[in-house]
N, C-alpha and C positions, 0 to 999 in steps of 0.2 A: 866623887861620882862627880863623871860630866855633863855634860846636855844630851851625847847620843847617849849614853845610859838611861839616862832618865824621859828620851821622849823616848825611845822601843820600850818602857817600863809604865809609860804612859798609852801606849798606846797596843800591846797586853790585857790590857789591865780592859783598858775602855772596852776589845773584845773580846772579853770574859762574860761580860755584864751584858756582851746582846746579847736578844732572844736567838735572833735568827738563827746566829751561828748553836741555839742547844738544840735547834727543830732537827731529827737530824733525816729525814727528807730533802727542807730548804737547803742546808748545810752541802749537799751533794753539787745540787747547783751553786751554791760558792763557789765551791771548788771548780768544777768545771765550768768554769767564768773564767775562773781566774787559769787556770792550766793551762785556757784553752788561747787567752791572750799570749801570756808565757809563751806560746806554739809561735805565736807572731812574730814577739821579739825578737827569742831565736834564730827564726829565720832570718830575719836583717840582720842581724846581729855576727850570724859564722856567714850563713851566703853572699849579703851584697858584697861584692866588690869597685873600687873607679874601675869605667869606664870612660875611653873619647867618645865615642858615641849617645848624642843624642836615645832617650829609651822612650818605647811607646808605656801612655797610662791611661791612656781610655782607647776603646773600638767600639764604633759606634757599625751594626754591619749594615747602613745602604750608606754611608760612608767611608769605615775601613782607616784606619786609621784617623782621630781625629785629636791627638794629641801627642804630640812630641816633648818633649824634655829632658830635663837634668837628670844625672841619677841619683840625685841627689831626697828628690824631691819623693819616691818611692819611700824614705821613712816616715812625712805624707801616709800613713797604708798602722805606719802603727798607731803613734800619734793620734790618729781616730784610733783604734783601735786600745787605747788605750784609755778614752777618756767617753766614747761606748762603755769600757768598761763601769769606771773608777764612777761613773753618776750612774748609770743603774745602781751597780753596787750600794751605792750612796744611797738613791733614793727608792731602793725595796729597805736599804733597812731603816726608812724614816719611814716606811709604810704598813710595816711588820706589823706597828701594836692595832692601826685600822682596819687592816687589811692582810689576811696572810696569801689570800686569790692571787692580789696585784705586787704582793711579794715574789713570788715563784712567776709570773709572769714577764715582769722584769728580769728577772733572775735567763728566765729564757730568751729570752728579745741577745741581751749583755753574749748567749751561746752561738741565737746562730746564728747573728752578725758577727763573732769573732770565726767561726765556722767562713762563711762569706770572705771576708773579710783576707786567712788564708789558705784557699783559694786563688782569689788575685794575686795574693802578694806569693807564691809559690810559681805562679801562671807567667809574673813579671821576670819574676830572680834567673826565669829557663832562660827567659828574653836578652837575660843580660848579662848571666855566664855561670 
């Protein structure tokens, strides 16, 4: 048995023992959080192509375009989405024993942030190409 199989088996065993995944209500929110993150990742990997021009990363209504930069920095939104999803999921698993409602709000927060990240990413990708 190689190290990859051992790592996968340990991860599956760890997830089987998590009580948050036995809760039918919160299981849906775990899958929604992971699903919205996957949408962000698929959007970035499938639609982002190299460009020769700078792209707008931020827009302020009073100033207009406030930050122009290289197209590679759009991947930062995917990294942000991953960090939020992984962090909130970890905190939700850790806090489930003490407070089910806290786990719910952590997962809901990850979903909402990922939805906004999908909107921002889709808008940036529409401008890039």
